[in-house]
Structures are given as C-alpha cells and as structure tokens.
C-alpha positions as CSV (number, residue, x, y, z in Angstrom):
1,M,-24.6,3.8,4.1
2,D,-27.9,1.9,4.1
3,I,-27.8,-1.8,4.4
4,K,-30.8,-3.8,3.2
5,P,-32.2,-6.2,5.7
6,S,-31.1,-9.8,5.5
7,R,-33.1,-12.5,3.8
8,L,-31.1,-15.5,4.7
9,V,-32.8,-18.5,3.1
10,G,-32.7,-21.9,4.7
11,D,-32.4,-25.3,3.1
12,K,-35.9,-26.5,3.8
13,N,-39.1,-25.9,1.7
14,E,-42.5,-25.3,2.9
15,R,-44.4,-28.5,3.8
16,G,-45.7,-30.3,0.8
17,R,-43.6,-28.2,-1.7
18,R,-40.8,-30.0,-3.6
19,R,-37.6,-28.3,-4.6
20,V,-37.7,-27.8,-8.4
21,N,-33.9,-27.6,-9.0
22,N,-30.8,-28.9,-7.3
23,M,-28.6,-26.3,-8.8
24,V,-27.2,-23.7,-6.4
25,C,-28.8,-20.3,-6.8
26,S,-26.4,-17.9,-8.5
27,Y,-28.0,-14.9,-6.8
28,W,-27.5,-16.6,-3.4
29,L,-23.8,-17.1,-4.2
30,R,-23.5,-13.3,-4.6
31,G,-25.6,-12.7,-1.5
32,R,-28.6,-11.2,-3.4
33,C,-31.3,-13.9,-3.5
34,N,-34.5,-12.6,-1.9
35,R,-36.9,-15.4,-2.8
36,N,-38.2,-17.7,-0.1
37,P,-38.7,-20.3,-1.2
38,C,-36.3,-20.2,-4.1
39,R,-36.7,-22.8,-6.9
40,F,-32.9,-23.3,-6.8
41,N,-30.8,-24.7,-4.0
42,T,-29.8,-22.1,-1.3
43,P,-27.8,-23.9,1.4
44,K,-28.1,-22.7,4.9
45,R,-25.2,-20.7,6.2
46,S,-23.6,-22.0,9.4
47,S,-23.5,-19.7,12.3
48,A,-20.1,-18.3,13.2
49,S,-18.5,-16.3,16.0
50,N,-17.1,-12.8,15.3
51,Q,-14.4,-13.3,17.8
52,S,-11.0,-13.4,16.2
53,H,-8.4,-15.9,17.2
54,R,-5.3,-14.3,18.7
55,N,-2.0,-15.8,17.7
56,N,-0.5,-17.6,20.8
57,R,3.0,-16.6,19.6
58,E,2.1,-13.0,18.9
59,G,5.1,-10.7,19.2
60,T,7.6,-13.6,18.8
61,L,9.4,-15.0,15.8
62,Y,11.3,-18.2,15.0
63,S,14.8,-17.9,13.6
64,D,15.2,-18.4,9.9
65,Q,18.3,-19.4,8.1
66,K,19.5,-15.9,7.8
67,G,19.4,-15.1,11.5
68,E,18.4,-11.9,13.1
69,W,17.8,-8.3,12.1
70,D,18.1,-5.7,14.8
71,S,18.8,-2.0,15.5
72,T,18.3,0.4,18.4
73,N,14.5,0.0,18.3
74,L,14.1,-3.1,16.2
75,R,14.9,-6.7,16.6
76,C,13.5,-9.5,14.5
77,S,14.5,-13.2,14.3
78,S,11.7,-15.3,12.8
79,S,8.5,-15.6,10.9
80,P,5.3,-15.4,13.0
81,T,2.6,-18.1,12.9
82,R,-0.3,-16.6,10.9
83,A,-3.0,-15.4,13.3
84,G,-6.1,-17.5,13.3
85,S,-4.6,-20.5,11.4
86,S,-4.8,-23.0,14.2
87,S,-5.5,-23.5,17.9
88,G,-3.1,-24.8,20.5
89,N,-4.3,-28.4,20.2
90,G,-3.6,-28.5,16.5
91,I,-7.2,-28.2,15.4
92,T,-7.8,-25.8,12.5
93,Q,-10.2,-23.0,13.4
94,K,-12.1,-20.7,11.1
95,V,-11.7,-17.0,11.7
96,I,-14.8,-15.0,11.0
97,G,-14.2,-11.4,9.9
98,E,-10.8,-12.0,8.4
99,R,-12.0,-10.8,5.0
100,V,-14.2,-7.8,4.2
101,C,-17.5,-8.4,2.4
102,K,-17.0,-7.4,-1.2
103,Y,-20.7,-6.7,-1.6
104,W,-20.7,-4.5,1.5
105,L,-17.8,-2.5,0.0
106,H,-20.1,-1.6,-2.9
107,G,-23.2,-1.1,-0.7
108,N,-25.3,-4.1,-1.8
109,C,-24.8,-6.8,0.8
110,V,-28.3,-8.2,1.9
111,E,-27.0,-10.4,4.7
112,A,-26.6,-7.5,7.2
113,D,-25.4,-8.9,10.6
114,K,-25.9,-12.4,9.3
115,C,-23.0,-12.0,6.9
116,Q,-20.0,-14.1,7.7
117,Y,-17.6,-11.5,6.4
118,L,-16.5,-8.2,7.9
119,H,-18.6,-5.1,7.4
120,S,-15.9,-2.5,8.1
121,W,-13.2,-0.5,6.4
122,F,-10.7,-1.5,9.1
123,K,-10.0,-4.6,11.2
124,G,-8.2,-4.2,14.5
125,H,-7.8,-1.3,16.9
126,G,-6.2,2.1,16.7
127,V,-7.2,3.5,13.3
128,F,-10.5,5.0,12.1
129,K,-11.5,6.7,8.9
130,L,-11.9,10.4,8.9
131,A,-12.9,11.2,5.3
132,E,-13.2,10.1,1.7
133,L,-11.9,12.4,-1.0
134,N,-13.6,11.7,-4.4
135,G,-13.1,13.3,-7.8
136,H,-10.5,11.2,-9.6
137,I,-11.8,8.6,-12.0
138,K,-8.7,6.4,-12.3
139,A,-6.1,4.9,-10.0
140,I,-4.3,7.2,-7.6
141,S,-0.6,7.5,-8.5
142,G,0.6,10.0,-6.0
143,I,-0.3,11.7,-2.7
144,V,1.8,14.5,-1.2
145,L,1.4,16.9,1.7
146,P,4.2,19.4,1.4
147,S,5.9,20.4,4.6
148,G,4.2,23.5,6.1
149,S,1.4,23.4,3.5
150,E,-2.3,23.3,4.3
151,K,-3.0,21.7,0.9
152,L,-3.0,18.0,0.0
153,Y,-2.1,17.2,-3.6
154,T,-3.2,14.0,-5.3
155,A,-2.4,12.6,-8.7
156,S,-4.1,10.0,-10.8
157,R,-3.8,8.0,-14.0
158,D,-6.7,10.1,-15.2
159,G,-4.2,12.9,-15.9
160,Y,-5.3,15.3,-13.2
161,I,-3.7,16.7,-10.0
162,R,-6.3,17.7,-7.5
163,V,-5.6,20.2,-4.6
164,W,-7.5,19.6,-1.4
165,D,-8.0,22.0,1.5
166,C,-6.7,20.2,4.6
167,H,-9.3,21.9,6.9
168,T,-12.5,21.4,4.9
169,G,-11.6,18.4,2.7
170,Q,-12.9,20.3,-0.3
171,C,-11.2,20.3,-3.7
172,D,-9.7,23.8,-4.3
173,G,-8.2,23.3,-7.7
174,V,-7.6,20.9,-10.6
175,V,-4.6,20.8,-12.9
176,N,-4.8,18.9,-16.2
177,L,-1.5,17.5,-17.3
178,G,-3.0,16.0,-20.5
179,G,-1.7,12.5,-19.9
180,E,-1.4,9.7,-17.4
181,I,0.5,10.6,-14.3
182,G,2.9,7.9,-13.1
183,S,4.4,9.6,-10.0
184,L,4.0,12.6,-7.7
185,I,6.4,13.8,-5.0
186,S,7.3,17.0,-3.1
187,A,10.5,18.4,-1.7
188,G,10.5,21.7,0.1
189,P,8.5,24.1,-2.0
190,W,8.8,22.0,-5.1
191,L,6.2,19.6,-6.5
192,F,7.2,17.1,-9.2
193,A,4.8,15.1,-11.4
194,G,6.1,12.4,-13.8
195,I,4.3,11.8,-17.0
196,K,5.3,10.3,-20.3
197,D,8.7,11.6,-21.5
198,V,8.8,14.5,-19.1
199,V,8.8,15.6,-15.4
200,K,6.7,18.6,-14.6
201,A,7.9,20.8,-11.7
202,W,6.2,23.6,-9.8
203,N,7.5,25.9,-7.0
204,I,4.3,26.5,-5.0
205,E,5.9,29.5,-3.3
206,S,7.3,31.4,-6.4
207,C,4.7,29.9,-8.8
208,T,7.6,28.7,-11.1
209,D,6.5,26.2,-13.7
210,L,9.2,23.9,-15.3
211,S,9.3,21.0,-17.8
212,L,12.3,18.7,-17.3
213,D,12.7,16.9,-20.7
214,G,14.9,13.9,-21.5
215,P,13.2,10.8,-20.1
216,V,11.9,8.1,-22.5
217,G,8.5,6.6,-21.6
218,Q,6.4,6.9,-18.5
219,I,7.9,8.1,-15.2
220,Y,7.0,5.6,-12.4
221,A,9.1,6.7,-9.5
222,M,11.0,9.8,-8.2
223,V,13.0,10.8,-5.2
224,V,15.0,13.8,-4.1
225,N,18.4,13.7,-2.3
226,N,19.8,17.1,-1.3
227,D,19.9,19.1,-4.5
228,M,19.4,16.1,-6.9
229,L,16.2,14.9,-8.4
230,F,16.1,11.2,-9.6
231,A,13.3,9.8,-11.9
232,G,12.9,6.2,-12.9
233,A,11.6,5.7,-16.4
234,Q,9.8,3.0,-18.4
235,N,13.0,2.3,-20.5
236,G,14.9,1.2,-17.4
237,T,17.0,4.4,-17.1
238,I,17.2,6.7,-14.0
239,Y,17.4,10.3,-15.0
240,A,19.1,12.9,-12.7
241,W,18.8,16.7,-12.5
242,K,20.7,19.1,-10.3
243,A,19.0,22.1,-8.7
244,N,20.4,25.5,-9.7
245,K,19.2,27.7,-6.8
246,G,20.6,30.8,-8.6
247,N,18.0,30.7,-11.4
248,N,15.4,28.5,-9.6
249,A,15.8,25.7,-12.1
250,F,16.9,22.1,-12.6
251,E,19.7,21.2,-15.0
252,P,20.3,17.7,-16.4
253,A,23.1,15.9,-14.5
254,T,23.4,12.3,-15.6
255,T,21.6,9.1,-16.4
256,L,22.0,5.8,-14.5
257,E,21.9,2.8,-16.8
258,G,21.7,-0.9,-15.9
259,H,18.2,-2.0,-15.4
260,N,16.6,-4.2,-18.1
261,G,13.0,-3.2,-17.2
262,A,11.1,-0.2,-16.1
263,V,12.2,1.4,-12.8
264,V,9.1,1.4,-10.6
265,S,10.6,2.2,-7.1
266,L,13.3,4.5,-5.7
267,T,14.5,5.4,-2.3
268,V,17.6,7.0,-0.7
269,G,19.4,6.2,2.6
270,D,22.9,6.2,4.1
271,G,24.6,7.7,1.0
272,R,23.0,5.3,-1.4
273,L,20.2,5.3,-4.0
274,Y,18.2,2.1,-4.3
275,S,16.2,1.3,-7.4
276,G,13.6,-1.4,-7.9
277,S,12.7,-2.6,-11.4
278,M,10.4,-4.8,-13.4
279,D,13.6,-6.9,-14.2
280,N,13.1,-8.3,-10.6
281,T,16.3,-6.7,-9.3
282,I,17.4,-3.9,-6.9
283,R,20.3,-1.8,-7.9
284,V,22.4,0.1,-5.3
285,W,24.0,3.3,-6.4
286,D,26.7,5.3,-4.6
287,L,25.4,8.9,-4.4
288,D,28.9,10.4,-4.5
289,T,30.0,8.6,-7.6
290,L,26.6,7.7,-9.1
291,Q,28.0,4.3,-9.9
292,C,26.1,1.0,-9.3
293,I,27.9,-0.9,-6.5
294,H,25.5,-3.8,-6.0
295,T,22.8,-5.7,-7.9
296,L,20.4,-7.6,-5.6
297,K,18.6,-10.6,-7.2
298,E,16.7,-12.2,-4.4
299,H,13.2,-11.3,-5.6
300,A,11.4,-13.4,-8.2
301,S,9.2,-10.7,-9.6
302,V,8.8,-6.9,-9.9
303,V,10.3,-5.0,-7.0
304,M,7.3,-2.7,-6.3
305,S,8.4,-0.6,-3.3
306,L,11.5,0.2,-1.2
307,V,11.9,1.7,2.3
308,C,15.1,2.7,4.1
309,W,14.6,2.3,7.9
310,G,17.7,2.9,10.0
311,P,20.5,0.5,8.8
312,Y,17.9,-1.6,7.0
313,L,16.5,-1.7,3.5
314,I,13.0,-3.2,3.2
315,S,11.7,-4.3,-0.2
316,C,8.5,-5.8,-1.5
317,S,7.6,-7.6,-4.6
318,L,4.8,-9.2,-6.6
319,D,6.5,-12.5,-5.7
320,Q,4.5,-12.3,-2.4
321,T,7.5,-11.5,-0.2
322,I,8.8,-8.6,2.0
323,K,12.6,-8.8,2.5
324,V,14.7,-7.1,5.1
325,W,18.3,-6.4,4.0
326,F,21.3,-5.5,6.1
327,A,24.9,-4.6,5.2
328,T,27.6,-7.1,6.1
329,E,31.0,-6.1,7.4
330,A,32.3,-6.5,3.9
331,G,29.7,-3.9,2.7
332,N,27.5,-6.3,0.9
333,L,23.7,-6.4,1.3
334,E,22.2,-9.7,2.4
335,V,18.6,-10.7,3.2
336,T,18.3,-11.2,7.0
337,Y,14.6,-11.8,7.1
338,T,11.9,-12.7,4.6
339,R,8.2,-12.3,5.3
340,N,6.0,-14.4,3.1
341,E,2.5,-13.1,2.2
342,E,-0.4,-14.7,0.5
343,H,-0.7,-12.0,-2.1
344,G,1.6,-9.8,-4.2
345,V,2.9,-6.8,-2.3
346,L,2.4,-3.4,-3.9
347,S,3.6,-0.7,-1.6
348,L,5.4,-0.1,1.7
349,F,5.4,2.9,4.1
350,G,7.0,3.2,7.5
351,M,5.8,5.3,10.4
352,N,5.3,5.4,14.1
353,N,1.8,5.0,15.6
354,S,0.2,7.0,18.3
355,E,2.1,4.9,20.9
356,G,5.4,5.7,19.2
357,K,5.8,2.1,18.0
358,P,7.3,1.4,14.5
359,I,4.6,0.4,12.0
360,L,5.1,-0.8,8.5
361,L,2.1,-0.2,6.2
362,C,2.0,-3.0,3.6
363,S,-0.4,-2.8,0.7
364,C,-1.2,-6.1,-1.1
365,N,-3.1,-6.9,-4.3
366,D,-6.0,-8.3,-2.4
367,N,-7.3,-4.7,-1.9
368,S,-6.0,-4.4,1.7
369,V,-3.3,-2.6,3.6
370,R,-1.8,-4.6,6.5
371,L,-0.4,-2.7,9.5
372,Y,2.7,-4.6,10.9
373,E,4.3,-3.7,14.2
374,L,8.1,-4.0,13.8
375,P,10.3,-5.8,14.5
376,S,8.0,-8.8,15.1
377,F,5.8,-8.2,12.0
378,T,2.8,-8.7,14.3
379,E,-0.3,-7.6,12.4
380,K,-2.0,-4.8,14.3
381,G,-4.8,-4.1,11.9
382,R,-5.9,-4.1,8.3
383,I,-7.3,-1.4,6.0
384,F,-9.7,-2.4,3.3
385,A,-10.4,-0.7,0.0
386,K,-12.6,-1.2,-3.1
387,E,-9.5,-1.8,-5.3
388,E,-5.8,-2.1,-4.9
389,V,-4.1,0.6,-2.8
390,R,-1.0,1.8,-4.7
391,E,-0.3,5.0,-2.8
392,I,0.2,5.6,1.0
393,Q,1.2,8.8,2.6
394,I,1.3,10.2,6.2
395,G,0.6,13.6,7.7
396,P,0.9,15.4,11.0
397,G,-1.2,14.3,14.0
398,G,-1.3,10.6,13.1
399,L,-2.9,11.1,9.7
400,V,-2.6,8.4,7.1
401,F,-3.7,8.7,3.4
402,T,-4.4,5.8,1.1
403,G,-5.3,6.0,-2.6
404,D,-6.9,3.1,-4.5
405,G,-7.6,1.9,-8.0
406,T,-11.0,3.6,-8.2
407,G,-9.5,7.0,-7.7
408,Q,-10.7,7.4,-4.1
409,V,-8.4,8.8,-1.4
410,D,-9.2,7.8,2.2
411,V,-8.0,9.8,5.2
412,W,-7.3,7.8,8.4
413,K,-6.2,8.7,11.9
414,W,-4.3,6.8,14.6
415,Q,-5.8,6.8,18.0
416,A,-4.4,5.6,21.3
417,E,-4.9,1.8,21.8
418,P,-7.6,1.0,24.5
419,T,-6.3,0.3,28.0
420,H,-7.2,-3.0,29.6
C-alpha cells in the first residue's frame, strides 16, 4: 500500500504574511491538508515517542468482591491496571500507537511516519497477517473450516457462501442462498447455514442438501451437541433437530422457550446448553431434560457471545463487560470475575497460542480484536480492522481468521514470541 509523503504544516506563516482565518482547517483535522501556508489554522503536532508504556503490574490482578477464578491452567483474582494509563509516580502518560490511524486503514493518511497513530494491522508481538480474502460485500456472519477439509467456508449478510482453497487463497465457488445469512457452523461432514425461517444443511461428503423448516425469523446462532442441532432464532425460541443417521437427515425434536428477545449466542459444555439473548439474559439448559435450570441476569445489555472453557463460562455483552462464571457447590452459576472494557464486546473465541498459553480473543465495537492471555487478562496484542469484527475462527498451525463489517476476511498466524 502506497503512503503519500507527509505535509505536516506548522503554526507559523511566512514572514510578512498574516493568517487570514483563525478557524481550524477541516482538512487538517482529517489529515489531508496539503497547503503551506494554509489560510486556516493548522496547529503544529507535538512530537511523540512510539515506545509503549508497559503496565508495571502486568500479569497480576487485584482481588474483586467475587474472589478468584481458577482451574488446572488458569487462575485469576483481580482486574489489571490498564496498560499505559499512568506511570509509577502517578503522572499520566500519553501512549502513542495505542490506536490505529483510521485514514491509514483506508489508504489515505498523508502524515506517513509523522502520524501519531499506529500504521499497522496489529499491535504487539506474535501475530502477523498472511492474507486478505475479498469478495463479500456485506458483513461476515460465519467462518468455518471443517475438520479434515482443505476448504474454508465464509458466509455474509450479502446472502452468499464463498468457498476458499486453503492452499491458494482463491475462491473456488459461490453459493447464493437468496437472503441474509445470520449464522454458519460445521460439524463433521455437515455444514449449516441459518437464514430467515429456515436452516440450510449440506453434507459435503455425500452432497446431501436439506432445508430444516420451522424457525420464525432470522437464525443468529447455532451449535451442535452429539446428534442434536440447536438454532437460536429472532423470535427468542431455540429450535432443536435430532440427526437420523439411517436416512442422512435431521428430524424436529423440540423447541426451547423462555427468552423474550432474539437468541444471538449459543454454546455447550459440561452437559449444558447456554443461550445469550437480546433480553440481556443467559439461560442454562440441561441437555438431558432440555429444561431451563438457571437464568443469569448479571448483564445490562445484549449477551453477544459465550465460551465454555473448562469449568468456566465466559460471556460478553454490549454493556462493555466480560464476565467469568463458575458453578458453586449448590450448582448455581455466579460471576467470579468481571472485566470492564471501554467499548461494547461483540465476540469471544478461546485458543492456545504458539507457546501453548491460553488466549482469549475479544472483539470490540471499536473495530479491534484484543488478545488476552488468561488467567491474568494481560493484553498481548491487538488486531485492527476497517469495521467491526463479528466472526473469529481458528485453524491448524496457529491460523486465526477474522471477518469484519466490510465483508473482508483476514488470515493471521501465530509465531513464537521473540527471545530476550
């Protein structure tokens, strides 16, 4: 990508020339003023260091009122001081490069190396971009890499599923579903796509093509547990189908009622189904009886994403929090840790990095994905995108896929952290 040379304008005019207007130049505010002198005010930028300020309590947490959360590999007991917020003597310091330059993202920053914002798709160490997959024209709503397959499947709100060759990065095929796709998942040889009032299913080995009718409204979330497919719909109902291996089909099993808003997130773990909704609640369903056994009301806005990690449930919301839940001896789920963010949280995905350390990928509505090392929630890096990242997926060999609101899918790869 070509970057135009900087034309940083100072606040002094040529000798003998008077400034015509005290108004700040609107082009300078957007980083595009190329007039020297400019008849409008163009304040001189202060110089700034690109060195980031490392949190002096990195890797440690202070206990909150709920105490600790821990497991075999995880232990967390507090909320970290935000990196770069202050120095040891209490004097606030400005961190340069904490935000990516929005003009650079679109290829029109004229400040070049003088820009006080980051000119990179990633901040930190250990991750680099391998490729960009372009073709969708609306937000990505699903990314799947079926086990053993050499094809990557992406879905978009533009109504298309695109099939990508994992070796060349080329698009090998396009499927038009004729309407906005709300969700895409895979399980074994099956691929499931949720659209309005129906779930489309394909067996990529036998080429079977099915339509699972029954849902009302858009399908926003799906998950498979053993031989059951669950789909969360716009009307607040979770629809369930049971696989019939004899005739290679899925038969309606039941519906789970209780939410008062669209179901937008689903996950399974430890014999339970967890559902997050636009009614701000998480419902917990027993997978043996398919009955709701708990309703969790700690979030103040839409529960966007859910992750089961060992004995923990991790949830995120547009209320700008990530919550870690743990089962008490009585069998109830309680919040044992709350991570406060500065932006609404859209999506979560858990994985291990190249060092084998647990990493939580956290997408926020400031168009970035934070990489938190657990259990400390130490930020190890940040991925930037042109628009919000709603979909995250991982692949073999340390691959990470992110899909944003423009329809672009980015391919990332973990690399070993540098030795000191």
